[in-house]
C-alpha positions in Angstrom: 191.5 -288.0 132.2 192.2 -286.0 129.1 192.9 -282.4 129.9 193.7 -281.4 126.3 190.4 -280.5 124.7 191.8 -280.4 121.2 193.9 -283.6 121.4 192.3 -287.1 120.8 195.4 -289.4 121.1 198.8 -289.1 122.8 201.8 -291.3 121.8 205.4 -291.2 122.9 207.9 -291.3 120.0 211.4 -292.3 120.9 214.5 -294.2 119.6 215.6 -295.1 123.2 214.4 -298.4 124.6 214.9 -297.3 128.2 212.5 -294.4 127.7 210.1 -296.6 125.9 210.2 -299.1 128.8 209.6 -296.4 131.3 206.6 -295.0 129.4 205.0 -298.4 128.9 205.4 -298.9 132.6 202.8 -296.2 133.3 200.5 -297.2 130.4 201.6 -294.8 127.6 201.4 -295.8 124.0 204.9 -295.9 122.5 206.2 -295.8 118.9 209.8 -296.6 118.3 211.5 -294.4 115.7 214.9 -294.6 114.1 218.1 -292.9 115.4 218.4 -291.1 112.0 215.7 -288.5 112.9 217.4 -285.1 112.9 214.8 -283.3 115.0 211.5 -283.7 116.7 209.5 -282.8 113.5 211.1 -285.7 111.6 210.4 -288.0 114.5 206.8 -287.0 114.5 206.6 -287.7 110.8 208.0 -291.2 111.3 205.7 -291.9 114.2 202.7 -290.7 112.1 203.6 -293.1 109.3 203.9 -296.0 111.7 200.6 -295.2 113.4 198.8 -295.5 110.0 196.0 -293.3 111.2 194.5 -290.2 109.7 194.9 -286.9 111.7 194.3 -283.4 110.5 196.8 -282.0 113.0 199.8 -283.4 114.8 201.2 -281.8 118.0 204.8 -282.1 119.0 205.3 -281.9 122.8 209.0 -282.3 123.6 209.9 -284.8 126.2 211.5 -282.2 128.5 208.2 -280.2 128.7 205.9 -282.7 130.6 204.3 -280.0 132.6 203.3 -277.7 129.7 199.8 -276.3 130.3 196.8 -277.8 128.4 195.7 -274.4 127.4 198.9 -273.8 125.5 198.5 -277.1 123.7 194.9 -276.3 122.8 195.9 -272.8 121.9 198.4 -273.8 119.1 195.9 -276.3 117.7 193.2 -273.6 117.5 195.7 -271.1 116.0 196.5 -273.6 113.2 192.8 -274.3 112.6 192.0 -270.6 112.3 194.8 -270.0 109.8 194.1 -272.1 106.6 197.1 -270.6 104.9 199.5 -271.8 107.7 201.0 -275.3 107.9 202.7 -275.0 111.3 201.9 -273.3 114.6 203.8 -272.7 117.8 203.6 -270.6 120.9 205.6 -267.7 122.3 205.7 -266.0 125.6 207.5 -263.0 127.2 211.3 -263.0 127.3 213.2 -262.2 130.5 215.7 -259.4 129.8 218.5 -261.4 131.3 217.8 -264.2 128.8 218.3 -261.9 125.8 221.9 -263.1 125.1 221.3 -266.8 126.0 221.5 -268.8 122.7 219.5 -271.6 124.3 216.5 -269.2 124.6 215.1 -268.9 121.1 213.6 -265.6 120.2 210.9 -264.8 117.7 209.5 -261.8 115.8 205.9 -261.6 114.6 204.0 -259.7 111.9 200.8 -257.7 112.5 198.6 -260.8 111.6 200.2 -263.1 114.1 202.5 -265.0 111.7 206.1 -265.7 112.4 208.7 -263.6 110.6 211.9 -265.0 112.0 213.4 -267.1 114.9 216.9 -266.6 116.2 219.2 -267.6 119.0 220.3 -264.0 119.2 218.2 -261.1 120.5 215.6 -259.9 117.9 214.8 -257.2 117.2 218.2 -255.8 118.0 218.3 -252.0 118.4 221.2 -249.7 117.5 222.1 -249.0 121.1 223.1 -252.6 121.4 221.2 -252.9 124.7 217.9 -254.7 125.7 215.0 -252.2 125.6 213.0 -252.9 128.8 209.9 -251.4 127.3 209.9 -253.7 124.3 207.9 -257.0 124.5 210.5 -259.4 123.2 209.2 -262.9 122.4 210.5 -266.3 123.6 209.7 -269.4 121.7 208.1 -272.2 123.7 209.1 -275.8 122.9 205.8 -276.9 121.4 204.5 -276.9 117.9 201.7 -278.4 115.7 201.6 -279.3 112.1 199.1 -279.8 109.3 199.5 -283.5 108.8 199.9 -283.2 105.0 202.7 -280.8 105.5 204.4 -283.0 108.1 204.6 -285.8 105.6 206.6 -283.7 103.1 208.8 -281.8 105.7 211.6 -284.3 105.7 211.9 -284.0 101.9 212.2 -280.2 102.0 215.8 -279.0 101.3 217.8 -277.7 104.3 218.2 -273.9 104.2 221.1 -271.6 105.0 219.4 -269.8 107.9 218.2 -273.1 109.4 221.7 -274.6 109.3 223.3 -271.4 110.7 220.9 -271.0 113.6 220.2 -274.8 114.0 216.5 -274.1 114.2 214.0 -276.3 112.4 211.4 -273.6 112.3 213.5 -271.6 109.8 213.4 -274.5 107.4 209.7 -274.0 107.2 209.9 -270.3 106.8 212.7 -270.3 104.3 210.9 -272.7 102.1 208.0 -270.3 101.8 205.5 -271.8 104.2 203.5 -269.8 106.8 203.7 -270.3 110.6 201.0 -269.1 113.0 201.8 -268.1 116.5 199.6 -268.5 119.6 200.6 -265.4 121.6 197.7 -264.6 123.9 197.5 -268.0 125.6 201.2 -268.2 125.9 201.5 -264.9 127.8 198.9 -266.0 130.2 200.4 -269.4 131.0 204.0 -269.7 129.9 207.4 -268.6 131.0 207.2 -269.7 134.6 209.4 -272.2 136.4 207.1 -274.5 138.5 207.7 -277.2 141.0 205.4 -280.0 142.0 204.6 -280.0 145.7 203.7 -283.6 146.3 200.7 -285.5 145.0 198.4 -282.5 145.5 199.9 -281.1 142.3 200.4 -277.5 143.5 202.8 -275.6 141.4 204.7 -273.2 143.6 208.1 -271.8 144.6 208.8 -273.5 147.8 210.5 -271.8 150.8 209.7 -268.3 149.6 208.6 -265.7 152.2 207.4 -263.4 149.4 203.6 -263.2 148.7 202.2 -265.5 146.0 199.3 -264.8 143.6 197.2 -267.9 143.5 194.7 -268.6 140.6 192.5 -271.6 140.1 190.8 -272.5 136.8 189.5 -275.9 135.8 192.0 -276.6 133.0 194.7 -274.1 134.0 197.8 -276.2 134.5 198.6 -279.9 134.4 199.0 -282.0 137.5 201.2 -285.0 136.7 202.5 -287.3 139.4 203.3 -290.9 139.8 201.0 -292.8 142.2 202.3 -295.5 144.5 201.5 -298.0 141.7 203.6 -296.1 139.2 200.6 -295.0 137.3 200.5 -291.6 135.6 198.0 -289.3 137.3 196.7 -286.4 135.4 194.1 -284.0 136.9 193.2 -280.4 137.7 195.7 -278.3 139.6 196.2 -275.1 141.4 199.0 -272.8 140.3 200.9 -270.6 142.7 203.2 -268.1 141.1 205.7 -266.0 143.0 205.8 -263.1 140.6 208.6 -261.2 142.5 210.8 -264.3 142.3 210.2 -264.9 138.7 210.3 -261.3 137.5 207.9 -262.1 134.6 204.2 -262.5 134.0 202.9 -260.2 136.7 199.4 -259.0 136.0 200.9 -255.6 134.9 203.2 -257.4 132.5 200.3 -259.4 131.0 198.2 -256.3 130.6 201.0 -254.4 128.9 201.8 -257.2 126.6 198.2 -258.0 125.7 197.5 -254.3 125.1 200.4 -254.3 122.7 199.1 -257.4 120.9 195.6 -255.9 120.7 197.1 -252.8 119.0 198.6 -255.2 116.4 195.4 -257.1 116.1 197.0 -260.3 117.6 194.6 -260.8 120.5 
């Protein structure tokens, strides 16, 4: 069952035979890539060459994000399709204030047309008080991106850039070489930034053991249920998401409305 409306094929690209063996065990298509790939974009490029198929857009879903929502995947594809001057798209969501100084949480700033200006491991924008402004909607980059297939083929040949090397962020190589990158903001705010746990085969995403009230929503393609059956097969289907907003501290209905209002003012919705 394919939950991703904009995705026609799914392939695992890896240089690790153990990962490949595991994925083949539940029926996934696997492409073995070389150990010389410096990042996921180069690995996607190598996999595309070996597949020898024609695609307009290639989506890179990182292996540590198996539960990323289908709406986010579809959202970045649609964002790239709607921006003919862009060669790359990705998603952002709201940043928790406590993650502002975490270098593993990549931040992003966006222009008033929804294109990326810069990515950083530091807090951006950074105000003169040196403190996080709780009223500002800081953006957190999500680990998913899509590429125009023609651009993906030339990406490995582009020269590395100073900002890319300093921040160790492959997105900066794209921007510094003069290419445009479109952001999917609206879908990301509605769906991203929440820690979720699978509660058995029912596929209910929730924070277990919490006495605090949860807000439960149910939409046909909102969320991804992914669990191994007794036969080791990969099961994908519809799911119910339970979110304990108090526990997470982000993405409350009020947060979403505030952020989406901000994005509408900047013509990003």
